[in-house]
C-alpha positions as CSV (number, residue, x, y, z in Angstrom):
1,M,7.9,-3.3,54.3
2,R,11.5,-4.3,54.3
3,G,13.0,-5.4,50.9
4,E,10.1,-3.5,48.9
5,V,10.3,0.0,47.5
6,I,7.2,1.7,47.6
7,R,6.4,4.5,45.4
8,G,3.5,7.2,46.2
9,P,0.9,9.2,44.0
10,S,2.8,12.3,45.0
11,G,6.3,11.2,43.9
12,E,7.5,10.0,47.2
13,K,9.9,6.7,47.6
14,I,10.2,4.6,50.7
15,G,12.5,2.0,50.8
16,H,15.0,-0.4,53.0
17,Y,18.4,0.1,51.6
18,T,18.7,-3.8,51.2
19,S,16.0,-3.1,48.5
20,V,18.9,-1.7,46.1
21,N,21.7,-4.0,44.8
22,A,25.0,-2.9,46.0
23,V,27.3,-2.6,42.7
24,K,30.9,-2.8,42.7
25,V,32.6,0.5,41.8
26,G,35.0,-0.1,39.1
27,E,38.6,-0.9,39.6
28,D,39.8,2.5,37.9
29,M,38.1,4.6,40.5
30,A,38.2,2.4,43.9
31,T,39.0,-0.9,45.6
32,G,36.7,-2.9,47.9
33,T,33.8,-0.4,47.2
34,W,30.2,-0.7,46.3
35,I,27.5,1.9,45.8
36,R,23.7,1.6,46.5
37,W,21.7,4.3,44.5
38,L,18.8,5.0,47.0
39,I,17.6,8.3,45.4
40,G,18.7,8.9,41.6
41,K,17.5,11.3,38.8
42,D,14.5,9.5,38.3
43,D,13.4,9.8,41.8
44,A,13.9,13.2,42.8
45,P,14.6,16.5,40.6
46,T,17.5,18.0,42.6
47,F,19.5,15.6,44.5
48,S,20.8,11.8,44.4
49,M,21.5,9.9,47.7
50,R,24.0,7.1,47.3
51,L,25.1,4.5,50.1
52,F,28.9,3.7,49.8
53,E,30.4,0.6,51.5
54,V,34.4,0.5,51.7
55,E,35.8,-2.9,52.9
56,V,38.6,-2.9,54.9
57,D,41.8,-1.4,53.2
58,G,39.2,-0.1,50.5
59,H,40.3,3.0,48.6
60,I,38.5,5.4,46.6
61,K,41.0,7.1,44.5
62,A,41.6,10.5,44.1
63,H,39.0,12.2,41.7
64,R,37.2,15.5,41.0
65,H,34.1,17.0,39.3
66,P,32.1,19.9,39.0
67,W,29.8,19.2,41.7
68,E,29.6,19.2,45.4
69,H,29.2,16.6,47.9
70,E,27.4,16.3,51.2
71,I,28.6,13.2,53.3
72,F,27.5,11.6,56.6
73,I,29.5,8.7,58.2
74,L,27.3,5.9,59.3
75,K,30.0,3.3,60.4
76,G,33.4,3.1,60.7
77,K,36.5,4.7,60.5
78,G,38.1,6.6,57.5
79,R,40.4,9.0,56.3
80,I,39.6,11.5,53.6
81,R,41.9,13.8,51.5
82,I,40.6,16.9,50.7
83,N,42.9,19.1,48.4
84,N,46.1,18.4,50.4
85,R,44.7,18.0,53.7
86,L,44.2,14.8,55.4
87,Y,41.2,14.2,57.9
88,D,40.3,11.2,60.0
89,V,36.5,10.5,60.3
90,G,34.3,8.2,61.9
91,E,30.7,7.7,62.6
92,G,28.6,10.7,63.1
93,Y,31.0,12.8,61.1
94,Y,29.6,15.0,58.3
95,I,31.5,16.3,55.3
96,Y,31.1,19.0,52.7
97,I,33.3,18.7,49.7
98,P,33.0,21.8,47.1
99,P,33.0,21.4,43.4
100,N,36.1,20.9,41.4
101,V,38.3,20.3,44.6
102,E,40.6,16.7,44.7
103,H,39.3,14.0,47.0
104,E,40.2,10.5,48.1
105,Y,39.0,8.1,50.7
106,W,40.4,5.4,52.7
107,N,38.9,2.7,55.3
108,I,41.4,2.6,57.8
109,G,39.1,0.6,60.3
110,D,38.8,-2.9,61.4
111,S,35.3,-2.9,59.7
112,K,33.2,-1.6,56.6
113,L,33.2,2.3,56.4
114,V,29.5,3.0,55.5
115,F,28.4,6.6,54.3
116,L,25.9,8.4,52.6
117,C,26.7,10.7,49.7
118,M,24.4,13.5,48.4
119,I,25.0,15.1,45.3
120,P,23.1,17.2,42.6
121,N,21.5,15.7,40.0
122,K,22.4,19.0,37.5
123,P,25.9,19.7,38.2
124,T,27.0,23.3,38.2
125,T,30.1,24.5,36.3
């Protein structure tokens, strides 16, 4: 099954993350950062699931938007700024970022920082 994506008759989608192409996040938003849209708007009505890989010394620049984030750290060590507070996180940590709150991320470890990030498909205002 690895490498193939299965779409079932009830709308389910099953696949291995490597079956989804990693796309480099634009330099205007990040450095050394890649994203895989594992589950998107075409797959699920409510939430999208993305896998981020941030290279050593990579950075996702400060930004905000009108939707929440739910994040789970799979590998590596990171630092996240939410408003004016810094948090050091690693494997097994979870993070909630409310809507309209400025945030940014850094890889502070010696290997890739890998995390899942879920966002709603229909942002609230």
